N, C-alpha and C positions, 0 to 999 in steps of 0.2 A: 504494500500500500504506500503510495506516495504521500507527501505532505498535503498536496492539493486534494487527493482522495480523502484523506483524514478530515481536512477542513470541510469539504463538500458534504461528507457524511454527517459530521457534527452539526453543521448549519442546516441540514435537512430536517432536524428534529424540531418539534413544535416549540416556538418561542426562543429558540437557541440564538445567542448572539456571540460575536467574537469580541474579545477585549484583550488585555495584557496584564500580566502579573509577574513581577520580578524579571522583566525583560523577555518574557516568553508569551507567545500567543496562548490564550486560554478560551474556553467555550463555556458559556454560562446559560442557565435557565433561571429567569427571575432573580438574577444577581448572584446565584450560587454556581461555583465552578464545578463542572462535571468532567472536563477533559482539558489536557494541556498538551501543547505541541512543542517539540524540541527541548524537552526536559526529561531526564537529567542531562541529555546531550543532544547534539544535532542528529536528526533522523529518528528520534524517539517520539512516541505518542503515549500519553498516559490517560487512562480512563478511570474514574472513581468507581470502585467496586466494593461490595461488602466482602468481609473476609471469606465467606463461603463461596461467593462468585469467583474471587481471586483463586482460591484453591482449585476450583473446577477448571478454570481456564489454564492455570499453570500445569495441572495434571494432564489435561487432554492435549495441550499444544505447548510443551515446554520450550520449543525452539522460538516460538513467537512471543510468549508471555512469560515475564519474570516478575516476582513480587517486588514492589518498590522498596521494601525493607532492605533487600539485598544491595540496592544501589546506595544506601545510606550507612549501613553497618560497616565497621572496620573490615577490611578485606579478609583477614585471617578468620574472623568470626563468620563471615558469609561463606567462606570455603568450608569451614568446619560444619556449618549447618547443612550445606549442600551435600556433603559426604554422608550425613546421617539420614538423608531422605530415603 
């Protein structure tokens, strides 16, 4: 999925608008962020999910979906957690 595809999909949702937060494009519904583009890095798209939804997506498509926690945790801790999965 390209950034343009991500943007088009996000903006196709009812009342979705594009804004910016911390120098990254984000997508909101009635002022609440539901997706962010190019965070945590260029070429990434993040979508707000419940923990249960995140588990399902990560389990079924691990190459495409990674939990955001892994991007924030210290590298050694993230690797340790990955090995225990």
